[in-house]
RODO-2510 file (C-alpha; in nm, 4 decimals, decimal comma):
residues 247
     n   res          X          Y          Z
     1     m    10,0029    22,0026    19,0347
     2     k     9,6865    22,1292    18,8187
     3     k     9,5501    21,8731    18,9271
     4     l     9,5815    22,0185    19,2937
     5     i     9,5661    22,3903    19,1936
     6     l     9,2093    22,3184    19,0795
     7     a     9,1420    22,0769    19,3321
     8     l     9,2370    22,3433    19,6214
     9     l     9,0894    22,5991    19,4228
    10     l     8,7944    22,4070    19,4678
    11     i     8,7457    22,3797    19,7741
    12     t     8,8190    22,7610    19,8461
    13     t     8,4730    22,8489    19,5931
    14     t     8,2165    22,6423    19,7178
    15     s     8,1165    22,9308    19,9008
    16     f     8,0935    23,1699    19,5988
    17     a     7,7643    23,3532    19,4943
    18     g     7,8868    23,3500    19,1628
    19     v     8,1525    23,2646    18,8435
    20     i     8,2721    23,5324    18,6039
    21     d     8,3466    23,3354    18,3050
    22     l     8,5042    23,6262    18,0466
    23     k     8,5195    23,3772    17,7755
    24     d     8,0955    23,4149    17,7777
    25     g     8,1945    23,8318    17,7505
    26     f     8,1105    24,0775    18,0185
    27     n     7,9651    24,4008    18,0881
    28     g     7,8468    24,4994    17,7235
    29     q     8,2116    24,3515    17,5931
    30     s     8,3033    24,0332    17,3930
    31     k     8,5247    23,7411    17,4896
    32     r     8,8063    23,8471    17,2239
    33     h     8,8197    24,1592    17,4393
    34     f     8,9569    23,9544    17,7433
    35     l     9,1242    23,6535    17,6197
    36     k     9,3874    23,7554    17,3484
    37     t     9,6994    23,7738    17,3250
    38     l     9,9151    24,0437    17,5043
    39     k    10,2613    24,1807    17,4484
    40     d    10,4757    24,4970    17,5440
    41     g    10,3276    24,6790    17,8192
    42     k     9,9131    24,5767    17,6709
    43     s     9,6829    24,4740    17,8889
    44     v     9,3339    24,3315    17,9056
    45     v     9,1074    24,5177    18,2215
    46     v     8,7675    24,4194    18,3304
    47     n     8,5850    24,7117    18,4241
    48     f     8,2566    24,6777    18,6814
    49     d     7,9796    24,8828    18,6630
    50     r     7,9963    24,9442    19,0574
    51     p     8,2989    24,7864    19,3451
    52     t     8,2274    24,4086    19,3056
    53     y     8,3907    24,1800    19,6136
    54     v     8,5712    23,9116    19,4412
    55     e     8,7513    23,6269    19,6043
    56     s     9,0088    23,5152    19,3482
    57     i     9,0481    23,5208    18,9594
    58     l     9,2174    23,1887    18,7919
    59     l     9,4068    23,2899    18,4409
    60     s     9,5014    23,0474    18,2293
    61     a     9,7856    23,1492    17,9974
    62     t    10,0360    23,0452    17,6791
    63     g    10,3421    23,2047    17,6266
    64     k    10,4509    23,2755    17,2556
    65     q    10,8124    23,3145    17,2592
    66     r    11,1220    23,1507    17,3582
    67     a    11,2282    23,3513    17,6622
    68     y    11,0137    23,3007    18,0045
    69     s    10,6806    23,5966    17,9419
    70     f    10,5953    23,8080    18,2144
    71     g    10,3054    24,0242    18,3205
    72     k    10,1547    24,1482    18,6351
    73     v     9,8265    24,1471    18,7427
    74     f     9,6690    24,5098    18,9200
    75     a     9,3459    24,5434    19,1333
    76     d     9,2333    24,8855    19,1232
    77     g     9,5772    24,9980    19,0061
    78     d     9,7550    24,8182    19,3354
    79     e     9,9844    24,5263    19,2262
    80     i     9,8845    24,2023    19,3384
    81     a    10,0569    23,9357    19,1290
    82     t    10,3027    23,8537    18,8588
    83     l    10,2517    23,5867    18,6241
    84     g    10,6334    23,3853    18,4691
    85     v    10,4121    23,2384    18,1699
    86     p    10,6133    22,9683    17,9855
    87     g    10,5470    22,7980    17,6384
    88     r    10,2872    22,6099    17,7396
    89     d     9,9289    22,6408    17,9113
    90     p     9,9982    22,6977    18,3132
    91     i     9,7002    22,8056    18,5522
    92     y     9,7666    23,1088    18,8143
    93     p     9,5259    23,1028    19,0825
    94     v     9,5564    23,4752    19,2323
    95     i     9,3694    23,5572    19,5252
    96     v     9,2271    23,9028    19,5488
    97     k     8,9657    23,8738    19,8863
    98     g     8,7940    24,2586    19,8302
    99     l     8,6093    24,5311    19,6918
   100     v     8,7623    24,5910    19,3546
   101     s     8,5858    24,8421    19,0700
   102     q     8,9184    24,7587    18,8137
   103     l     9,0901    24,4227    18,7252
   104     t     9,3519    24,4646    18,5103
   105     v     9,6294    24,2404    18,3870
   106     y     9,9303    24,3581    18,1968
   107     a    10,1974    24,1953    17,9496
   108     t    10,5819    24,3771    18,0571
   109     e    10,8070    24,4950    17,8118
   110     g    10,9341    24,2581    17,5646
   111     s    10,6934    23,9802    17,6838
   112     k    10,4428    23,8480    17,4788
   113     f    10,1775    23,5924    17,5707
   114     k     9,7982    23,4517    17,5166
   115     i     9,5261    23,4599    17,7954
   116     d     9,3288    23,1188    17,7284
   117     s     9,1073    23,1752    18,0265
   118     f     9,0039    23,3896    18,2573
   119     k     8,7825    23,3556    18,5524
   120     i     8,6720    23,6177    18,8179
   121     y     8,5544    23,4620    19,1360
   122     t     8,3203    23,6891    19,3354
   123     g     8,1942    23,6842    19,6388
   124     n     7,9116    23,6198    19,8564
   125     s     7,8531    23,9400    20,0147
   126     g     7,5660    24,1477    19,9489
   127     y     7,7698    24,4660    20,0473
   128     r     7,7998    24,7341    19,7929
   129     s     8,0908    25,0072    19,8265
   130     y     7,9275    25,3290    19,9995
   131     r     7,9044    25,6375    19,6771
   132     p     7,8170    25,9578    19,8116
   133     g     7,6236    26,1588    19,5224
   134     s     7,7600    26,4634    19,3349
   135     f     7,8455    26,7764    19,4653
   136     n     7,5161    26,9335    19,2933
   137     q     7,3385    26,6843    19,4283
   138     s     7,4461    26,6519    19,7831
   139     s     7,3698    27,0540    19,7884
   140     k     7,0211    27,0505    19,7194
   141     f     6,9476    26,8544    20,0598
   142     n     6,8247    26,5310    19,8927
   143     i     6,7437    26,2496    20,0561
   144     s     7,0161    26,0221    20,1744
   145     v     7,0636    25,7285    20,3049
   146     w     7,3900    25,7446    20,5399
   147     g     7,2174    25,5479    20,7978
   148     e     7,1603    25,2740    20,6323
   149     e     7,4993    25,2468    20,4305
   150     t     7,6724    25,2724    20,7802
   151     l     7,5093    24,9879    20,8916
   152     a     7,5478    24,7594    20,5989
   153     i     7,9130    24,8662    20,7042
   154     l     7,8918    24,7740    21,0408
   155     f     7,7301    24,4384    20,9153
   156     e     8,0592    24,3948    20,7036
   157     l     8,2817    24,4254    20,9981
   158     d     8,1010    24,2577    21,1965
   159     h     8,1096    23,9641    20,9627
   160     l     8,4819    23,9615    20,8599
   161     y     8,6099    24,0883    21,1917
   162     d     8,3404    24,0175    21,5050
   163     i     8,3207    24,3586    21,6276
   164     s     8,0835    24,3036    21,7767
   165     s     8,3091    24,0319    22,0669
   166     s     8,5788    24,3445    22,0544
   167     a     8,6150    24,5213    22,3700
   168     d     8,4846    24,8051    22,2117
   169     s     8,1575    24,6348    22,1605
   170     e     7,9327    24,8653    22,3628
   171     m     8,0699    25,1471    22,0869
   172     f     8,0115    24,9787    21,7849
   173     k     7,6187    24,8782    21,9501
   174     d     7,5542    25,2911    21,9943
   175     m     7,7115    25,3494    21,5950
   176     k     7,3977    25,0947    21,4970
   177     k     7,1645    25,2588    21,7156
   178     a     7,2253    25,5897    21,5935
   179     a     7,2592    25,4691    21,2488
   180     m     6,8878    25,2782    21,2774
   181     i     6,7495    25,5973    21,3965
   182     l     6,8834    25,8398    21,0906
   183     a     6,8049    25,5710    20,8353
   184     a     6,4413    25,5789    20,9946
   185     s     6,3963    25,9694    20,9628
   186     e     6,5615    25,9644    20,6240
   187     r     6,3348    25,7131    20,5144
   188     v     6,0459    26,0188    20,5993
   189     r     6,2188    26,3191    20,5306
   190     e     6,4060    26,5401    20,3335
   191     g     6,7271    26,6041    20,3986
   192     q     6,6958    26,9676    20,5599
   193     s     6,4966    26,8974    20,8090
   194     l     6,6284    26,9776    21,1951
   195     k     6,5272    26,5957    21,3018
   196     t     6,7681    26,4341    21,0246
   197     l     7,0322    26,7197    21,0837
   198     r     7,0654    26,6533    21,4493
   199     k     7,0735    26,2964    21,4117
   200     a     7,3125    26,3289    21,1570
   201     k     7,5493    26,5169    21,3973
   202     k     7,4728    26,2564    21,6182
   203     l     7,6103    25,9516    21,3670
   204     v     7,9404    26,1831    21,3184
   205     e     8,0321    26,1818    21,6962
   206     i     8,0116    25,8134    21,7112
   207     i     8,1933    25,8009    21,3690
   208     n     8,5050    26,0246    21,5043
   209     q     8,5026    25,8101    21,8438
   210     a     8,5467    25,4933    21,6872
   211     e     8,8340    25,5939    21,4268
   212     v     9,0919    25,6945    21,5728
   213     i     9,0328    25,3076    21,7227
   214     l     8,9738    25,1448    21,4124
   215     l     9,2634    25,3125    21,2511
   216     n     9,5309    25,1756    21,5080
   217     n     9,3742    24,8199    21,4363
   218     d     9,6658    24,5937    21,2653
   219     n     9,3934    24,2901    21,1917
   220     l     9,1973    24,6325    21,0089
   221     m     9,4931    24,8403    20,8599
   222     f     9,6778    24,5148    20,6704
   223     s     9,3754    24,3933    20,5172
   224     f     9,2263    24,5003    20,1921
   225     q     8,9238    24,3908    20,3137
   226     a     8,9331    24,6246    20,5538
   227     d     9,0524    24,9014    20,3540
   228     r     8,7410    24,9687    20,1124
   229     l     8,4931    24,9372    20,3961
   230     l     8,7210    25,1824    20,6410
   231     i     8,7034    25,4552    20,3720
   232     d     8,3692    25,4025    20,2989
   233     l     8,2695    25,4670    20,6565
   234     l     8,5052    25,8046    20,6857
   235     t     8,3224    25,9140    20,3375
   236     v     7,9835    25,8557    20,5026
   237     k     8,1071    26,1050    20,7718
   238     e     8,2260    26,3801    20,5731
   239     d     7,9571    26,3592    20,2927
   240     i     7,7451    26,4218    20,5878
   241     l     7,9937    26,7041    20,7242
   242     e     7,9958    26,8523    20,3532
   243     e     7,6170    26,8231    20,2708
   244     y     7,5616    27,0443    20,6824
   245     d     7,8705    27,2801    20,6868
   246     f     7,9449    27,1738    21,0610
   247     d     8,2130    27,0945    21,2891
***
């Protein structure tokens, strides 16, 4: 059974950009922070410097009591798997398929098990979730990257959901054009430029048109990946509105 699971996982991970093996430590923390015994509500937490696309994780654990031990796996606070750990060395592949900032493995009350191995399979996407600057930074009208961020979001949406071939492809094409024009303006002008303001307004208008369509698309609404991308797109819009204070 283990060989079958490993073979299936190998097939699904051949296109991955990399593997984070926590036996080597991660993000300044040694392996002892991750590979250890958990009991009675204790947890192991993996924090990323910024949201990272994770395809799956592979856990190996050993129960430390006669009865089954139970654990849970969370991605950014959302439960994505339940573990039932006997007193041996089972392997748990857990599918994530999304941008995450934090992964948590938690031992339920009355349970005790040791994490023997913990690997994180990261995706080959180059996209990184959009995070606006602080309010103080925005109030100074610093040069922004709304256009570039929108282009990155559209690229990911098209890669995952083929939006360029959808019935609304013209609208997405218009959004891409507006994002490219804004990105070029942002490279050479400060935020208080009226030219940049007009181009940012145009992008907001198109995002407003797309918002209704995107949020009523069932394929997107039930996708962990789409959640992050749509939140990022709406955050770009809100960030522009916050900076320029227009409706």
